[in-house]
A tleap script that builds the chain and sets N, CA, C and O, in Angstrom:
source leaprc.protein.ff14SB
mol = sequence {
  NLYS LYS THR PRO LYS GLU ILE ARG PRO THR
  VAL ILE VAL LEU GLY THR GLY TRP ALA ALA
  HIE ALA PHE VAL LYS MET ALA SER THR TYR
  ASP LEU ARG ILE VAL VAL VAL SER PRO VAL
  ASN HIE PHE VAL PHE THR PRO MET LEU ALA
  SER ALA SER VAL GLY THR ILE GLU TYR ARG
  SER MET THR GLU PRO ILE ARG VAL THR ASN
  PRO PHE ILE ASP ASN TYR VAL GLU GLY ARG
  SER ILE GLY ILE ASP PRO THR ASN LYS LEU
  LEU THR VAL GLN LEU ALA SER LEU SER THR
  VAL THR GLY THR PHE LYS GLY ILE ALA ALA
  CASN
}
set mol.1.N position { 0.889 -1.339 0.048 }
set mol.1.CA position { 0.084 -0.049 -0.202 }
set mol.1.C position { 0.848 1.555 -0.027 }
set mol.1.O position { 1.577 1.910 0.900 }
set mol.2.N position { 0.480 2.250 -1.062 }
set mol.2.CA position { 1.607 3.338 -0.954 }
set mol.2.C position { 1.188 4.233 0.217 }
set mol.2.O position { 0.085 4.153 0.757 }
set mol.3.N position { 1.937 4.901 0.488 }
set mol.3.CA position { 1.499 6.226 1.688 }
set mol.3.C position { 1.767 7.600 1.192 }
set mol.3.O position { 2.916 7.941 0.910 }
set mol.4.N position { 1.064 8.158 1.111 }
set mol.4.CA position { 0.778 9.626 0.241 }
set mol.4.C position { 2.105 10.377 0.622 }
set mol.4.O position { 2.722 10.187 1.670 }
set mol.5.N position { 2.495 11.347 -0.477 }
set mol.5.CA position { 3.455 11.981 -0.229 }
set mol.5.C position { 3.321 12.844 0.525 }
set mol.5.O position { 2.273 13.485 0.598 }
set mol.6.N position { 4.848 13.169 1.618 }
set mol.6.CA position { 4.841 14.122 2.846 }
set mol.6.C position { 4.249 15.371 2.387 }
set mol.6.O position { 3.219 15.789 2.917 }
set mol.7.N position { 4.942 16.124 1.246 }
set mol.7.CA position { 4.695 17.517 0.658 }
set mol.7.C position { 3.854 17.233 -0.556 }
set mol.7.O position { 4.427 16.908 -1.595 }
set mol.8.N position { 2.401 17.337 -0.510 }
set mol.8.CA position { 1.635 17.164 -1.665 }
set mol.8.C position { 0.771 18.917 -1.816 }
set mol.8.O position { 0.685 19.695 -0.865 }
set mol.9.N position { 0.265 19.181 -3.129 }
set mol.9.CA position { -0.244 20.195 -3.300 }
set mol.9.C position { -1.719 20.125 -2.242 }
set mol.9.O position { -2.056 19.066 -1.714 }
set mol.10.N position { -2.395 21.262 -2.077 }
set mol.10.CA position { -3.724 20.807 -1.258 }
set mol.10.C position { -4.934 21.585 -2.727 }
set mol.10.O position { -4.835 22.646 -3.343 }
set mol.11.N position { -5.804 20.643 -2.800 }
set mol.11.CA position { -6.843 21.361 -3.197 }
set mol.11.C position { -8.174 21.252 -2.522 }
set mol.11.O position { -8.546 20.168 -2.072 }
set mol.12.N position { -8.772 22.136 -2.450 }
set mol.12.CA position { -10.012 22.508 -1.939 }
set mol.12.C position { -11.476 22.495 -2.933 }
set mol.12.O position { -11.851 23.386 -3.695 }
set mol.13.N position { -12.073 21.310 -2.668 }
set mol.13.CA position { -13.355 21.317 -3.319 }
set mol.13.C position { -14.569 21.914 -2.539 }
set mol.13.O position { -14.810 21.510 -1.402 }
set mol.14.N position { -15.396 22.946 -3.183 }
set mol.14.CA position { -16.217 23.309 -2.511 }
set mol.14.C position { -17.450 22.727 -3.254 }
set mol.14.O position { -17.590 22.927 -4.460 }
set mol.15.N position { -18.288 22.052 -2.573 }
set mol.15.CA position { -19.502 21.486 -2.491 }
set mol.15.C position { -19.707 20.166 -2.630 }
set mol.15.O position { -18.550 19.746 -2.673 }
set mol.16.N position { -20.501 19.122 -2.739 }
set mol.16.CA position { -20.814 17.839 -3.344 }
set mol.16.C position { -21.479 17.598 -4.197 }
set mol.16.O position { -22.212 16.609 -4.168 }
set mol.17.N position { -21.429 18.433 -5.223 }
set mol.17.CA position { -22.371 17.890 -6.458 }
set mol.17.C position { -21.626 17.089 -7.278 }
set mol.17.O position { -20.662 16.371 -7.013 }
set mol.18.N position { -22.343 17.359 -8.580 }
set mol.18.CA position { -21.953 16.295 -9.843 }
set mol.18.C position { -20.236 16.604 -9.783 }
set mol.18.O position { -19.593 15.591 -9.506 }
set mol.19.N position { -19.442 17.808 -9.995 }
set mol.19.CA position { -18.387 17.758 -10.450 }
set mol.19.C position { -17.409 17.439 -9.656 }
set mol.19.O position { -16.261 17.218 -10.044 }
set mol.20.N position { -17.917 17.377 -8.115 }
set mol.20.CA position { -17.124 17.424 -6.888 }
set mol.20.C position { -16.960 15.867 -7.148 }
set mol.20.O position { -16.031 15.373 -7.788 }
set mol.21.N position { -17.840 15.277 -6.647 }
set mol.21.CA position { -18.262 13.717 -6.648 }
set mol.21.C position { -17.451 13.130 -7.601 }
set mol.21.O position { -16.743 12.145 -7.390 }
set mol.22.N position { -17.570 13.881 -8.919 }
set mol.22.CA position { -16.547 12.971 -9.737 }
set mol.22.C position { -15.002 13.428 -9.630 }
set mol.22.O position { -14.236 12.603 -10.127 }
set mol.23.N position { -14.596 14.189 -9.267 }
set mol.23.CA position { -13.143 14.763 -8.817 }
set mol.23.C position { -12.664 13.851 -7.948 }
set mol.23.O position { -11.769 13.040 -8.189 }
set mol.24.N position { -13.224 13.973 -6.990 }
set mol.24.CA position { -13.011 13.426 -5.191 }
set mol.24.C position { -13.319 11.989 -5.806 }
set mol.24.O position { -12.413 11.364 -5.254 }
set mol.25.N position { -13.850 11.248 -6.415 }
set mol.25.CA position { -14.153 9.809 -6.864 }
set mol.25.C position { -12.593 9.599 -7.536 }
set mol.25.O position { -11.995 8.593 -7.156 }
set mol.26.N position { -11.858 10.552 -8.577 }
set mol.26.CA position { -11.045 10.257 -9.021 }
set mol.26.C position { -9.429 10.668 -8.852 }
set mol.26.O position { -8.400 10.251 -9.383 }
set mol.27.N position { -9.605 11.288 -8.246 }
set mol.27.CA position { -8.301 12.003 -7.593 }
set mol.27.C position { -7.687 11.163 -7.300 }
set mol.27.O position { -8.199 10.064 -7.085 }
set mol.28.N position { -6.056 11.434 -7.163 }
set mol.28.CA position { -5.027 10.583 -6.493 }
set mol.28.C position { -4.535 11.320 -4.970 }
set mol.28.O position { -3.528 12.018 -4.848 }
set mol.29.N position { -5.282 11.058 -4.119 }
set mol.29.CA position { -4.889 10.818 -2.779 }
set mol.29.C position { -3.508 10.943 -2.381 }
set mol.29.O position { -3.077 11.526 -1.386 }
set mol.30.N position { -2.696 10.166 -3.509 }
set mol.30.CA position { -1.287 10.067 -3.378 }
set mol.30.C position { -0.525 11.070 -3.612 }
set mol.30.O position { 0.626 11.141 -3.182 }
set mol.31.N position { -1.094 11.968 -4.333 }
set mol.31.CA position { -0.336 13.276 -5.065 }
set mol.31.C position { -1.183 14.474 -4.821 }
set mol.31.O position { -0.684 15.481 -5.323 }
set mol.32.N position { -2.108 14.641 -4.316 }
set mol.32.CA position { -2.937 15.401 -3.305 }
set mol.32.C position { -3.407 15.580 -2.451 }
set mol.32.O position { -3.832 14.607 -1.828 }
set mol.33.N position { -3.553 16.567 -2.063 }
set mol.33.CA position { -4.213 16.866 -0.254 }
set mol.33.C position { -5.844 17.659 -0.420 }
set mol.33.O position { -6.125 18.848 -0.574 }
set mol.34.N position { -6.705 16.454 -0.315 }
set mol.34.CA position { -7.688 17.071 -1.036 }
set mol.34.C position { -8.680 17.299 0.357 }
set mol.34.O position { -8.672 16.367 1.161 }
set mol.35.N position { -9.541 18.511 0.678 }
set mol.35.CA position { -10.243 19.093 1.532 }
set mol.35.C position { -11.748 19.448 0.781 }
set mol.35.O position { -12.036 20.186 -0.161 }
set mol.36.N position { -12.575 18.539 1.684 }
set mol.36.CA position { -13.650 19.240 0.692 }
set mol.36.C position { -14.988 20.066 1.794 }
set mol.36.O position { -15.558 19.637 2.797 }
set mol.37.N position { -15.104 21.268 1.115 }
set mol.37.CA position { -15.633 22.088 2.213 }
set mol.37.C position { -17.313 21.988 1.455 }
set mol.37.O position { -17.417 22.138 0.238 }
set mol.38.N position { -18.697 21.693 2.432 }
set mol.38.CA position { -19.530 21.620 1.889 }
set mol.38.C position { -20.555 21.575 3.049 }
set mol.38.O position { -20.281 21.117 4.158 }
set mol.39.N position { -22.012 22.198 2.628 }
set mol.39.CA position { -23.018 22.259 3.859 }
set mol.39.C position { -23.681 20.907 4.003 }
set mol.39.O position { -24.613 20.664 4.769 }
set mol.40.N position { -23.225 20.246 3.363 }
set mol.40.CA position { -23.737 18.640 3.027 }
set mol.40.C position { -22.537 18.037 2.845 }
set mol.40.O position { -21.442 18.389 2.407 }
set mol.41.N position { -23.367 16.286 3.624 }
set mol.41.CA position { -21.858 15.768 3.951 }
set mol.41.C position { -21.891 14.442 2.615 }
set mol.41.O position { -21.021 13.580 2.490 }
set mol.42.N position { -23.335 14.620 1.582 }
set mol.42.CA position { -23.198 13.490 0.451 }
set mol.42.C position { -23.703 14.080 -0.631 }
set mol.42.O position { -24.362 15.120 -0.658 }
set mol.43.N position { -23.419 13.474 -1.428 }
set mol.43.CA position { -23.736 13.455 -3.143 }
set mol.43.C position { -25.395 12.979 -3.482 }
set mol.43.O position { -25.826 12.110 -2.725 }
set mol.44.N position { -26.153 13.382 -4.340 }
set mol.44.CA position { -27.698 12.740 -4.132 }
set mol.44.C position { -27.436 12.796 -5.979 }
set mol.44.O position { -26.830 13.679 -6.586 }
set mol.45.N position { -27.868 11.999 -6.360 }
set mol.45.CA position { -27.942 11.398 -7.471 }
set mol.45.C position { -29.680 11.732 -8.171 }
set mol.45.O position { -30.638 10.967 -8.287 }
set mol.46.N position { -29.477 13.592 -8.630 }
set mol.46.CA position { -30.676 14.317 -8.864 }
set mol.46.C position { -32.032 13.288 -9.664 }
set mol.46.O position { -33.238 13.224 -9.424 }
set mol.47.N position { -31.065 12.509 -10.784 }
set mol.47.CA position { -32.297 12.000 -11.673 }
set mol.47.C position { -32.791 10.834 -11.068 }
set mol.47.O position { -33.563 10.201 -11.789 }
set mol.48.N position { -32.560 10.333 -9.886 }
set mol.48.CA position { -33.724 9.527 -9.161 }
set mol.48.C position { -34.533 10.004 -8.193 }
set mol.48.O position { -35.198 9.225 -7.512 }
set mol.49.N position { -34.579 11.312 -8.014 }
set mol.49.CA position { -35.568 12.044 -7.155 }
set mol.49.C position { -37.004 11.682 -7.314 }
set mol.49.O position { -37.886 11.552 -6.466 }
set mol.50.N position { -37.020 11.567 -8.463 }
set mol.50.CA position { -38.606 11.541 -8.681 }
set mol.50.C position { -39.251 10.024 -8.367 }
set mol.50.O position { -40.347 9.874 -7.828 }
set mol.51.N position { -38.435 8.997 -8.773 }
set mol.51.CA position { -38.637 7.506 -8.506 }
set mol.51.C position { -38.487 7.307 -6.931 }
set mol.51.O position { -39.071 6.321 -6.481 }
set mol.52.N position { -37.822 8.067 -6.078 }
set mol.52.CA position { -37.821 8.137 -4.657 }
set mol.52.C position { -39.261 8.963 -4.240 }
set mol.52.O position { -40.116 8.378 -3.574 }
set mol.53.N position { -39.385 9.883 -4.536 }
set mol.53.CA position { -40.700 10.682 -4.297 }
set mol.53.C position { -41.862 9.639 -4.373 }
set mol.53.O position { -42.693 9.625 -3.464 }
set mol.54.N position { -41.958 8.724 -5.468 }
set mol.54.CA position { -43.103 8.154 -5.689 }
set mol.54.C position { -43.237 6.749 -5.046 }
set mol.54.O position { -44.278 6.100 -4.940 }
set mol.55.N position { -41.444 6.241 -4.454 }
set mol.55.CA position { -41.481 5.396 -3.179 }
set mol.55.C position { -40.765 3.913 -4.664 }
set mol.55.O position { -40.674 2.718 -4.383 }
set mol.56.N position { -40.489 4.354 -5.710 }
set mol.56.CA position { -40.034 3.202 -6.164 }
set mol.56.C position { -38.732 2.878 -5.718 }
set mol.56.O position { -38.469 1.676 -5.735 }
set mol.57.N position { -37.670 3.812 -5.240 }
set mol.57.CA position { -36.401 3.284 -4.689 }
set mol.57.C position { -36.531 3.986 -3.301 }
set mol.57.O position { -37.519 4.615 -2.922 }
set mol.58.N position { -35.526 3.807 -2.695 }
set mol.58.CA position { -35.620 4.561 -1.221 }
set mol.58.C position { -34.492 5.486 -1.110 }
set mol.58.O position { -33.425 5.076 -1.568 }
set mol.59.N position { -34.513 6.411 -0.699 }
set mol.59.CA position { -33.699 7.827 -0.319 }
set mol.59.C position { -32.570 7.505 -0.090 }
set mol.59.O position { -31.733 8.249 -0.601 }
set mol.60.N position { -32.035 6.331 0.725 }
set mol.60.CA position { -30.876 6.232 0.783 }
set mol.60.C position { -29.825 5.475 -0.109 }
set mol.60.O position { -28.599 5.359 -0.109 }
set mol.61.N position { -30.942 4.982 -0.920 }
set mol.61.CA position { -30.155 4.004 -2.469 }
set mol.61.C position { -29.493 5.249 -3.806 }
set mol.61.O position { -28.700 4.989 -4.711 }
set mol.62.N position { -30.104 6.477 -3.520 }
set mol.62.CA position { -29.409 7.608 -4.488 }
set mol.62.C position { -28.611 8.130 -3.554 }
set mol.62.O position { -27.605 7.939 -4.239 }
set mol.63.N position { -28.142 8.666 -2.500 }
set mol.63.CA position { -26.917 9.275 -1.806 }
set mol.63.C position { -26.162 8.717 -1.733 }
set mol.63.O position { -26.470 7.527 -1.657 }
set mol.64.N position { -24.883 8.968 -1.698 }
set mol.64.CA position { -23.466 8.822 -1.143 }
set mol.64.C position { -22.809 9.262 -0.570 }
set mol.64.O position { -22.100 9.968 -1.287 }
set mol.65.N position { -22.433 9.340 0.768 }
set mol.65.CA position { -21.605 10.130 1.418 }
set mol.65.C position { -20.327 10.233 1.181 }
set mol.65.O position { -19.632 9.218 1.134 }
set mol.66.N position { -19.639 11.873 0.933 }
set mol.66.CA position { -18.607 11.770 0.611 }
set mol.66.C position { -17.491 11.381 0.916 }
set mol.66.O position { -16.562 11.564 0.129 }
set mol.67.N position { -17.283 10.715 2.188 }
set mol.67.CA position { -16.391 9.885 2.655 }
set mol.67.C position { -15.920 8.666 2.171 }
set mol.67.O position { -14.788 8.196 2.286 }
set mol.68.N position { -17.072 8.117 1.519 }
set mol.68.CA position { -17.413 6.728 1.007 }
set mol.68.C position { -16.616 6.828 -0.781 }
set mol.68.O position { -15.966 6.040 -1.468 }
set mol.69.N position { -17.134 8.280 -0.964 }
set mol.69.CA position { -16.921 8.600 -2.514 }
set mol.69.C position { -15.354 8.140 -2.648 }
set mol.69.O position { -15.089 7.467 -3.644 }
set mol.70.N position { -14.351 8.426 -1.785 }
set mol.70.CA position { -12.996 8.552 -1.739 }
set mol.70.C position { -12.855 8.762 -0.080 }
set mol.70.O position { -12.985 9.845 0.490 }
set mol.71.N position { -12.535 7.374 0.613 }
set mol.71.CA position { -12.212 7.217 1.748 }
set mol.71.C position { -10.805 8.251 2.369 }
set mol.71.O position { -10.607 8.820 3.443 }
set mol.72.N position { -10.225 8.165 1.430 }
set mol.72.CA position { -8.703 9.041 1.968 }
set mol.72.C position { -8.374 10.735 1.504 }
set mol.72.O position { -7.341 11.333 1.201 }
set mol.73.N position { -9.945 11.169 1.638 }
set mol.73.CA position { -9.705 12.346 1.576 }
set mol.73.C position { -9.290 12.878 2.987 }
set mol.73.O position { -9.578 12.288 4.029 }
set mol.74.N position { -8.322 14.485 2.900 }
set mol.74.CA position { -7.971 14.658 3.879 }
set mol.74.C position { -8.716 15.113 4.866 }
set mol.74.O position { -8.583 14.714 6.022 }
set mol.75.N position { -9.577 15.999 4.499 }
set mol.75.CA position { -10.850 16.424 5.541 }
set mol.75.C position { -11.882 16.630 5.026 }
set mol.75.O position { -11.699 16.642 3.808 }
set mol.76.N position { -12.890 16.804 5.271 }
set mol.76.CA position { -14.288 17.020 5.209 }
set mol.76.C position { -14.732 18.524 6.072 }
set mol.76.O position { -15.050 18.399 7.254 }
set mol.77.N position { -14.737 19.500 5.633 }
set mol.77.CA position { -15.802 20.358 6.795 }
set mol.77.C position { -17.062 20.948 6.217 }
set mol.77.O position { -17.393 21.570 5.208 }
set mol.78.N position { -17.639 20.450 7.361 }
set mol.78.CA position { -19.376 20.978 7.258 }
set mol.78.C position { -19.186 22.297 7.286 }
set mol.78.O position { -18.578 22.782 8.241 }
set mol.79.N position { -19.761 23.262 6.056 }
set mol.79.CA position { -19.856 24.748 5.982 }
set mol.79.C position { -20.104 25.296 4.734 }
set mol.79.O position { -20.453 24.659 3.740 }
set mol.80.N position { -19.928 26.421 4.799 }
set mol.80.CA position { -20.194 27.256 3.323 }
set mol.80.C position { -18.913 28.288 3.354 }
set mol.80.O position { -18.461 28.792 4.383 }
set mol.81.N position { -18.350 28.530 1.839 }
set mol.81.CA position { -17.654 29.491 1.361 }
set mol.81.C position { -17.994 30.746 1.523 }
set mol.81.O position { -19.008 30.979 0.866 }
set mol.82.N position { -17.563 31.779 2.170 }
set mol.82.CA position { -17.994 32.900 2.151 }
set mol.82.C position { -17.052 33.951 1.647 }
set mol.82.O position { -17.242 35.163 1.543 }
set mol.83.N position { -16.080 33.291 1.380 }
set mol.83.CA position { -14.911 34.194 0.842 }
set mol.83.C position { -13.966 33.670 0.483 }
set mol.83.O position { -13.639 32.697 1.163 }
set mol.84.N position { -12.927 34.078 -0.911 }
set mol.84.CA position { -12.215 33.404 -1.516 }
set mol.84.C position { -11.062 34.092 -1.778 }
set mol.84.O position { -11.183 34.614 -2.886 }
set mol.85.N position { -9.867 34.372 -1.223 }
set mol.85.CA position { -8.190 35.324 -1.812 }
set mol.85.C position { -7.790 34.496 -2.222 }
set mol.85.O position { -7.244 33.577 -1.611 }
set mol.86.N position { -7.991 34.620 -3.655 }
set mol.86.CA position { -6.840 33.527 -4.424 }
set mol.86.C position { -5.265 33.977 -4.003 }
set mol.86.O position { -4.586 33.280 -3.249 }
set mol.87.N position { -4.840 35.083 -4.520 }
set mol.87.CA position { -3.558 36.042 -4.231 }
set mol.87.C position { -2.957 35.348 -2.777 }
set mol.87.O position { -1.822 34.895 -2.926 }
set mol.88.N position { -3.333 35.243 -1.867 }
set mol.88.CA position { -3.234 34.713 -0.456 }
set mol.88.C position { -3.651 33.614 -0.033 }
set mol.88.O position { -3.655 33.407 1.180 }
set mol.89.N position { -4.183 32.475 -1.098 }
set mol.89.CA position { -4.519 31.622 -1.092 }
set mol.89.C position { -5.471 31.116 0.484 }
set mol.89.O position { -5.360 30.118 1.196 }
set mol.90.N position { -6.197 32.072 0.549 }
set mol.90.CA position { -7.440 31.790 1.617 }
set mol.90.C position { -8.479 31.316 1.680 }
set mol.90.O position { -8.622 31.470 0.467 }
set mol.91.N position { -9.531 30.787 2.013 }
set mol.91.CA position { -10.641 30.721 2.200 }
set mol.91.C position { -11.526 30.793 3.630 }
set mol.91.O position { -11.455 30.173 4.691 }
set mol.92.N position { -12.351 31.807 3.150 }
set mol.92.CA position { -13.286 32.211 4.293 }
set mol.92.C position { -14.434 30.696 4.541 }
set mol.92.O position { -14.962 30.203 3.544 }
set mol.93.N position { -14.631 30.247 5.600 }
set mol.93.CA position { -15.720 29.313 5.561 }
set mol.93.C position { -16.765 29.521 6.735 }
set mol.93.O position { -16.343 29.786 7.860 }
set mol.94.N position { -17.994 29.415 6.511 }
set mol.94.CA position { -19.087 29.695 7.823 }
set mol.94.C position { -19.325 28.317 7.972 }
set mol.94.O position { -19.697 27.536 7.096 }
set mol.95.N position { -19.117 28.120 8.971 }
set mol.95.CA position { -19.060 26.435 9.614 }
set mol.95.C position { -20.803 26.037 10.110 }
set mol.95.O position { -21.581 26.913 10.487 }
set mol.96.N position { -21.077 24.942 10.037 }
set mol.96.CA position { -22.566 24.793 9.916 }
set mol.96.C position { -22.830 24.964 11.612 }
set mol.96.O position { -21.927 24.496 12.307 }
set mol.97.N position { -23.483 25.317 12.019 }
set mol.97.CA position { -24.001 25.810 13.466 }
set mol.97.C position { -24.892 24.220 13.899 }
set mol.97.O position { -25.610 23.577 13.133 }
set mol.98.N position { -24.533 23.861 15.477 }
set mol.98.CA position { -25.188 23.137 15.725 }
set mol.98.C position { -26.488 23.257 16.563 }
set mol.98.O position { -27.322 22.436 16.945 }
set mol.99.N position { -26.333 24.636 16.705 }
set mol.99.CA position { -27.894 25.396 16.966 }
set mol.99.C position { -28.984 25.156 16.213 }
set mol.99.O position { -30.119 24.849 16.578 }
set mol.100.N position { -28.491 25.342 14.989 }
set mol.100.CA position { -30.066 25.127 14.070 }
set mol.100.C position { -30.325 23.803 14.049 }
set mol.100.O position { -31.472 23.414 13.832 }
set mol.101.N position { -29.208 22.855 14.290 }
set mol.101.CA position { -29.858 21.600 14.382 }
set mol.101.C position { -30.553 21.425 15.414 }
set mol.101.O position { -31.436 20.582 15.256 }
set mol.102.N position { -30.507 21.856 16.341 }
set mol.102.CA position { -30.916 21.596 17.679 }
set mol.102.C position { -32.367 22.569 17.716 }
set mol.102.O position { -33.342 22.024 18.235 }
set mol.103.N position { -32.499 23.625 17.321 }
set mol.103.CA position { -33.453 24.515 16.941 }
set mol.103.C position { -34.213 23.598 16.375 }
set mol.103.O position { -35.175 23.312 17.089 }
set mol.104.N position { -34.173 23.106 15.520 }
set mol.104.CA position { -34.982 22.270 14.313 }
set mol.104.C position { -35.641 21.098 14.965 }
set mol.104.O position { -36.768 20.751 14.611 }
set mol.105.N position { -34.999 20.493 15.877 }
set mol.105.CA position { -35.492 19.381 16.453 }
set mol.105.C position { -36.191 19.809 17.734 }
set mol.105.O position { -36.834 18.917 18.286 }
set mol.106.N position { -36.188 21.029 18.320 }
set mol.106.CA position { -36.724 21.844 19.301 }
set mol.106.C position { -38.279 22.000 18.840 }
set mol.106.O position { -39.333 21.716 19.408 }
set mol.107.N position { -38.018 22.497 17.739 }
set mol.107.CA position { -39.655 22.803 16.855 }
set mol.107.C position { -40.382 21.802 16.419 }
set mol.107.O position { -41.476 22.093 15.935 }
set mol.108.N position { -40.009 20.490 16.468 }
set mol.108.CA position { -40.380 19.494 15.653 }
set mol.108.C position { -40.877 18.543 17.134 }
set mol.108.O position { -41.958 17.955 17.179 }
set mol.109.N position { -39.949 18.539 18.189 }
set mol.109.CA position { -40.812 18.080 19.418 }
set mol.109.C position { -41.821 19.067 19.922 }
set mol.109.O position { -42.878 18.515 20.227 }
set mol.110.N position { -41.808 20.263 20.085 }
set mol.110.CA position { -42.903 21.305 20.567 }
set mol.110.C position { -44.174 21.228 19.619 }
set mol.110.O position { -45.193 21.695 20.127 }
set mol.111.N position { -44.310 20.671 18.204 }
set mol.111.CA position { -45.494 20.414 17.858 }
set mol.111.C position { -46.223 19.152 18.068 }
set mol.111.O position { -47.384 19.037 17.675 }
savepdb mol mol.pdb
quit
């Protein structure tokens, strides 16, 4: 089994859509340090949404967690990009807040 190179270029992937999924699946984690930033941690096969809505297939069979797509990615950050500075190679990320999840559950429980 090959171990990754010590010094690798870092590639930041924004989102978990079609292009991100294809890139993460095919990219060499031996040569690249891959970091995924997305508010959702899975990819959805959107052509199957109609089938899922009528019950032909289950929703879980049309999603794929980003870490399953390539288990050797270096990091996944749950959040969204709010600023990119290519000159200084900086990315500003707004992290997903746990309070919004807690608030959602409180709202469901209150009903």
